[in-house]
N, C-alpha and C positions, 0 to 999 in steps of 0.2 A: 367255576364260571368260565365260559368261553368268551375272552375280551379280544376278539379278532378285529383286524383293520379292514374288513370288508366295508367299503365306502363307495360313494358315488364317484364316477370318473368319466372320462370322455376319450374318444378316439381322435388321433390326428386327422386333419381333413385329408391329408395325403394318403392315409391308409384306408384300404377298402375293406368292407365286410364282404367276405367271399363265402356265400352260403354253400356248404357241401354236406351231402347226406351220407351217413354210414351208420348201420345198426347191426348188431349181432342177435338181439333179442326181439322176437315177434316181427322182425324186419321193419321196425319203425324208422322212418326217415326224419333226420334232425338237421337243422341249419347250423353250419359251423362258421364262426367268425374268426377268420385267419388274419393275424396282424403280424406280419413277418418282421417289420422293423422293430417292434417292441418285444419280439422273442416269444410272444404268446403261442402256445401250441394247443390245438384241440385234441380231444381224446375221445375214443369210443370204448366205454367200459374198462378204463384203466390202461389202454394201449394208445401210444402216440399215434395221432393221424397226421400224416404229413400234408401240409397245405401250402400251395404256391400263391403267394399274393404279392403283386408288384405295386410299387407306389404310383398312385393316380388312377389305378383301375377302378372302375365303378360297379362292376358286377361279376358274377362267377356262375359257372355251371356246376353240375353234380357228376360225381363218379363214385361208385361205392363197390365194396366187396364184402363177402361174408366174414372176413377177418377184421372188419372195421377200419381198414386203411383206405383213405380216399385222397384224391389229388384234385384240387379245383382248377378249372380251365376258364379262359375268357369265354363269355357267352355272347352269342349273336342273338337274333330274335327267336331262337329255339333253345330248348333245354336238353341236356344229355338224358337219354332214356336208360332203362335198365339193361344189363347185359343179357343178350338173347343168343341161344345156341353158341356158336363158336365165336363169342365175344363180339358180335355184330351190334353196332349201335345205330338205332333208328331215330332220326330227327322227327320231333313232334311239336306242333304248335304249343306255345306256353299257355298253360290253363289259367283261368281267371283267378284261381287261388294262388298260383305261382306268381302271377303279376302283382296281386295284392300283397303277398309276402315280401316281394322285392321292394314294393313301394314303402311298406313299413320299415324295412331295413334301412332305406335311404333316410326316412324321416327319424329313425332312431339314432343314425350317425349325426344328423343335424342337431338333435337334442342333446347328445352327449358332447358334441363340440361345444355348444352353447353352455351347457352345465359346466364343463371344465373351466371355461373362462370366468364364470360367476362364482364358482366354488373350487378354488385351487387346492384347498386342504383336502377335499375329497379325492381329487386327482392324485395327490400325494400318497394317500392310504391305498389306492388301487394300484400304485406303482408307476405313475406318470409324474415326471419331474420337470416338464417343460415350463410350467409357470411357478415353480418352487420359489422363486424370489419374491413373489407377490403374497402378502399377508392380508386376509380379509379383516377389515375393521368394521365391527358391527355398529355403525352409526346409523341415524335415521335414514339417510339416503340409501345406504346398503340394504337395510331391511325392506324399504319401499321397492327397491329394484328386485330383490328376491321374490317379493310377493307378486310383482307384475310379471316376472318370469314364469312363476308357477301358474298363474291364471292364463297366460298366453299359451303355454304348452298344454294345459288341460284342454283348452279350446281346440288346439291343433289335433290332439289324439282323439278327441270326441267326434271328429269328422271321419275317422277310419271305419270302414265297413267290416265289422268283425265277422259277418257271415261268409266272406270269401277269404278268410285266413285260415291257414292250417292250424292245427291244435297247438303246435309249438310256438307259432307267432301270437296266437290268442293269449297264451299265458305270458308271453313276453310283454304284450300290450297291457295286460292286467297288472303286471308288476310295475310298469312304468306309471300307469295311472295311480295305482296305490301309493307309489312314492311321492308322486305330486300332491295328492290329496293329504297325505300324511304331513308333507312340509307345509301345506296351507293350514292344516290343523295346528301345527306347532307355532306357526307365525301369528295366527289370528285368534286362536282359541286357548291353546295350552300355555303358550307364551313363557316357557321356561326361562328364556333369556332375560326375563324381568325378575325372577325370584331364585335363580340358581347361581350363586357366584362362582361355583366350581366349574361351570361351563367354560370360563375364561381362563385358559391354560395354554401358554405358548410352547410349552416344552415338547410335546409330542412330535409336531412337524420338524422341529429343530433336531431332534434325536434321529429321526428318519433320514433327513438330508445329510447330517454329519456322518452317520454310520452305514449308510447304504452305499455300496460302490457302484452307483450308476454312471459315475464320471470320475475323473482324477480329482484327488483331494483338494488341490488349489482352486479347481472350478467349483467344487461344492462349497468351499469356504467364501468364495466371492459371491455365490448365491445367497449364502447366509448373511453376508455383509449387507447385501441389499434388504434381505428380509427383515433383519432385526431393527432396521431404521424405523419401522412401523409400530414398534412395541409400545412406545409411550401413548401414541394415539389409540392403540388397541385397548390399553387399560383405562384410558380416559373415557372411551365409549362404553366400556363395561360398567364403570361407576354411574355414568349417566343412564344406563338402561335399567339398573336395578331399582326395583320399587317393592318394598316390603318383602324381602327375601325371607327364606326359612332360616331359623337358627341352625338347623342341622347342616344345611348346605353351606352356610357361611363358615361354620367351624371346619368343615371338610376343605374348603378353599383355603383356609388359613394353615391347616395341617399339611396341605400339598405344596404350599409356597416354598419351603426350604428345598424341595426337589427341583423346583424351577429355578431357584437362584443357583443352585449347584450346577445345573445344566448350562446355565449362562456362563458362570465362572469357567467351567471345563471348556466351553467353546472358545473363550478368549485365550486360554492356555494353549489350545490346539492351533489357533491362529498365530499366536506369537512363536510357536515352535516350527511354523511351516516356512515355505519358500515365498510367501507373499512379500511384496515390496515394503520397505519401511513406511511409506506413506499409507498403504492399506493397513498395516499393522496398527498404526496410530489411529486411524479412522475406526478400526475394529474396537480398540480400547474405549474410544469416545462413545461409540454406540452401545457397547456392553454396559458402560457405566450409566448411560442414560436409561437402559433397559432395566438394570438392577434398581435404580431409583424409582422407575415406574412400578415394578413389582413390590418394593418396599412401601411405596405410597398406597397401593392397592390393598396391601395387607394391613396398613395402619387404618385405612378407611374402613375395612371390614372389622377389624378389632374394635374400633370405636362403635360401629354399628352393633356388633355382637354384645358388648357390654351395655349399650343402651336398651337392646331387646331384653336382656336379662333382667335389668333393673326395672323396666316397665312392664314386663310380661307380654311384650308385643312380638310381632313377627308372624308371617304366614305359617299355617299349619302345613307340615309336610304331607299330610294325608289329602289325596286328590279327589276323593269322593266318587260316588257311583257313576254319575254321568260321564265325567272326564275319563274314569277308568275304562268304562265299556268302549268308549271312542278310541282311546289309545290302544286298548287290547285289539280292537278290530284292525287297526292299521299296522300295529307291531307284530302281532302273532299270526294274523291272517288265517285263522282256524275255521273249521266248519261249524264251531260251537261259539256261543257267546262266553263272556268271562264267568257270568254266574253259572252257566251249564258246566263250564270246565271246573269250576270250584266244586260243584255237587259230584262230578265224576271223581275228583280227587278225594272227596270224603268217602265214597264207596271203595275206591282203590286202597285207601288207608285201612279200612276195616279188613279187607282181604289179606293185606300184608301182615297186619297184627295177628290174624288167625294163624298164618303160616309160621310166624315167628314164635308164637306160643307153642306150637307143636315142635319146633326145632329146639326150643328152650327145654322142653321136657326130655327130648332125646339127649341133649348135652348136659342135663343137670348133674347126674352122678359124676360124669367125667370132670366137670369143672368145679362143682360145689361140694362134692363128697356127700357126707351125711347131713348137711345142713337142711334145716326144715324148708320145705317149698312153700312160699306164700300163696294165698288164694288169689291175690290181685295180680292180674296178668302183667301189668306194667311193672310191678315190683319184681316179679319172677324174670321177665325178659331182661329187665334192667340189671339185675344181679348177674346173670350169665354174661351179658355184654360187658359189664364192668370188669368181671374176672378175666375175660379174654383180652380186654384192651390193655392189660398190663403187659402183654407181649408186643413190644414195639422196638424200633430201631433206637440206638443211642442218639442223643441230641446232636453230637458232633458228626454223626454219620448220616444225617437226615438227607443232605443234598447228594451225597455220594450214592446212597442207596436208590434214589430216584434215577440217577444217571445209569446205575447198574441194571435197573429193571427195564428200561425202554428198549434196548436191543433184544431182550428176551421176549417181550411181547411181540416184537416184530417177527422174530423166528417162529413163535407159536402161530401167528395169523398165516404166515406163508406155509408152514408144514401142515397146517389143518385146512388149507385151501379155502380160506374164508374171504380173501380179498387180495388182489394184486397190489403190491406196494412197490414204491420207487426207492431202492436202496441208496440212491445217490442224493436224495433230498435231505437237506441239512436241518437238524433239530438240535438247539442248544438250550440246556437247562441253565437259567440264570436267576439271580435275586431279582424280585420285582423292583423296577425302577422307582425311586423315591417319589417322583412327580406322579405316579399312578397308584400310590399307596392309598389304603383306607377304604377300598371297596371289596375286593375279594382276596382270599388266601392263595389261589392259584389261577393262572389264566394262560392263554395262548396268544401271542402276537404273530400274526401270519402275514406274508407279503400278499400284495394285491395281484390280480390276474394278469397285469401288464409286465410284472417282473417275478414270475413264479419261481425263478431260480435263486432268489435271495433267501437268506436264512429265516427259519421260523424259530421263535423264542418261546420256551416254556418257562413262564414266570412263576416263581414260587417265593412267598413271603418268607424271609429268613427268621430264624428264632434267635438271632444273636442279641437283640435288644430286649428279649423277654426275660421276665423273672423266672426263677427255677419252677415256681408253681404254675405260671402260665405256659412255659415251655412243656412241661409234663402233661398239662391239660391238652395241649395241641398234639403231642405225640401219642396220647391215649386215643384221641379222635382219629388220628391217622395211623392206626396200629398195624400190625403186620399184614392183615388182610385188606383193610380199607386203603392203605397206601398203594396196594396193587390196583385196586379198583379206581383210585384217583388217576393213576397213571394210564389206565385204560381209557378213562373219560377224557383226559386232557391230551394224551399223546396217541397211542395205537390200541385199537383202531378208531379212536374217537376224534377230537377236533383236528389234530395234526393231519391224520389221513384223510378226513373228509374235505378239509381245505385244499390239500394237494389235488384231489379230484375236482373240486369246485373250480379251481384255477384253470383246468383243462377243458371245461365244459364247452361244447360246440356253441352254446348260447352265451355271448358276452353279457347280455342283459341279466341272465340268471346267475352269472358269476359275480357281477358287480353288486346287484341289489339282493344281498343275502338276507334270508329270513331266519331270525334268531331262533325261532321254535324248531325249525328244521335242524339247524346247526346243533343246538343243545339237545334236541330230541335224538339225534343220531348218537351223540356221545353217551346219553343214557342207555339207549338201545344197545350200543356196543358192549357196555358192561354185562348186560344180560346175555347177549349172544356169545360173549367169550366164556361164561360159565356153562351155558348150554353146550358148548363144544367140548367141555371136559376140563377147561382151565380151572385149576385149583383142586383137581382130583374129586370133584363132587363132594368135598368135605362139608359136613354140616356146619362147621365153623365158618367156612367161606360163604355158604348160603345164608347163614344167620347175618353175617356182616353185610353181605350184598342187600339183604332185605332192609337192614338198617339204613344203608346208603340210599336205596331206592325210596325208602320212606322219607328220606330227606328231600328228594325231588318232589314227592307228592306233597310233603308238608310245606315246601316252598310256596306251592300254589295256595294252600290253605292259609298260610301266614300272610301272603302278600294281599290276598282279596280281603281277609278278615281285618287286616290293619288299615288299609286304604279305603275300604268300602263300609265294613261293619264296625269300625272304631275299636278294635281290640287293643287293650292297654299293654304296656310293657310287662306287667306282672303276668298277664294272661299269656303273652307271647312266650315268655321265658318258661312258663309251665308247659305249654305246647311243645316247645323245642327240647327241653331237658327230660321232663318226666314222661311225656307222651310219645316223643321221638328219639329219646335216648341219646341226645347230643351233650357233649361236654359243656361245662359253663362257659369256657372261652369261645367255643364254637357258636353257641347260642348268643353270646354277646355281640360277636362279629356279624351274625345274622340279623339281629335286632338293628344294628347300626346300618346295615346294608338296606334293610327294608324302609328305613327313613330317608335314604339318599337316592333310591331307585323306586320305580314303579312299573309293574307289569312284567319286567324282565324275568323275575323269579318264577313266573308261571310258564315260561317257555320250555323248561325241562320236561315237566309232566305232559304238557300239551302236545309237543312234538313226539315224545316217546310213545304216548298212548296212541297217536294216529299212525305211527310207524308200524307198531305191532299190529294194529288192525289191518293195515295194508299188507303186511307180510302173511297174515292168516288168510286174507281174501285171495292172495296170489297162490298160496299153497292149495287151496280148495279148487280154484279155477284151473290150475295146471296139473294137478294130481302128481303122477309119477314123473312128469316132465319138469317139475320144479327143481331148481338148483339154487341153493342158498347163496353161493358165490355170484351167480348171474344176477340174482335178485339184489344183492348188495351193489354190484358194479353198475347195473342199470339204474338203480335208485340214485346212486351218487353222480351218474353222468349228467343229471340235469342241473348241475350247479347247486346252489343253496336255495332253490325255489321252495315255496311253502309245500307241505306235504300234500295238501288238497290238490295242488296243481300237479305235482308229481303222480298222484293217483290217476288223474285224468290222462296224462301222458302215457302211463304204463298200461293202462287198461283200455285205451282207445281201440 
């Protein structure tokens, strides 16, 4: 699972969006948002495009070259034209399309500035720390304010004449409107804040502020000193908001609470060891104690609630049902298909995968099973071969070190096979999943936002330290010698880590900030197949069988999620689907069952995005013929930030 901190954020009022066009593929012009003060750089297909942006400037002209490097210049009532003959620039009147693009840019800046003020946590996750001292307390006044904000900006964007926008700006506008409609759906219809206690968790922003070196440590601590003063009110509002929560989300919040308490305790230790004044240190301790009391009180409240629900058999069902599911799918996935259509596509893809796995199992049978009788049942046959191969795995104590060893090897492969341009200076750190994030996924990526792309990216892996020998062995068999490599491809290179580096350089700040989960997860799944197609793994049947098992997992995610939330699949049926029909270990299946209870729709993003990327690649191959370049396809695709695949298709094929 990709757990990225792509979130909503805003631009400083004094920082201008300076549109600049630069393209190397099909000579597409794209607008670049240059924010020099925040250190954000735009890129064209993996290469840095230098942009000059001065505080207070309101507009910019264009200059471009075939190499994708452009410099923005202050614009008068004319726009810079294309280079003609001996680099002679001809001034031309601004076209209606260009004027409308600039008007939307200005409106987007206003929106982002306003959004930043109303949602400071999202600004943090995007890399903006100007309002880090403010904590949003979700009381009735705040919820009403957010709803009014959403309605106001939907009205403003509805007045934009899309007929005179460029394709790039039309997709920007569509993303902004989808974000606002999604927010309104969540506030007025889905109302997760009323039934998911795990939404209320103060640790993430504290972790970011404390450990991101955006300012000197004393300044960051003083910011946190102000922020933590609101924690008691935050949890008071949480208790007031909760109406008939689900038992599953209640248990998740209780399980994550020790991680929150540990984060607060660590914060106080850091403050006491710092150069803060004695008065500040004393105030820190007072506020930390009040915060710890608030968290303990919240846990006690949830524990009583959980016991009451268990005793009376009450509590909201975690299954969201067909109507809510289709609406949430439309906003979250932004696919060209409905949830039901995607589910049916997954069923067909599953049959194709199983047929290939059946053939690979026949090929590997003698090598792995010797003279053992081959069963007629294909699930049994495939399962026996996979089970035999799964005994080849790293030792428990070497699990983390093996992941760290593989990441640079993947980078070398991608570069040497000319699959994608990578930045060797971008930091990636493998670490144990923070305790306050536990209980959702076994592996994930925490990436910096577009305003601080230089910050470290974390590859979170759930440690096996606390697992029983049996549970640890089950996990290690799931992540055997072949699948551990595929996991690292997915999470690191050329998967999430690489894609998010590109997203942070996108010329469109809107497409960088408003990331689409299906594109992000779809790219990671696509990267797994693309690497094997390039020869990674020596085309060994063992690697292809394990890739098929892993890809079947993505397909099964969609089938599982839709079946559980819409069709009422039981736990027993889900475990059979995951273990017998998808060949997952018991521990992996149990983790997935837990995950499908505490999330909805997200599990469909893997297959939905992957299948659409594969379709787009084949379309581009057919359209370009001998001119098709796989590397250029990858870099052009990634240059559009984390936009939905259907929007990227429009931009790549216009």
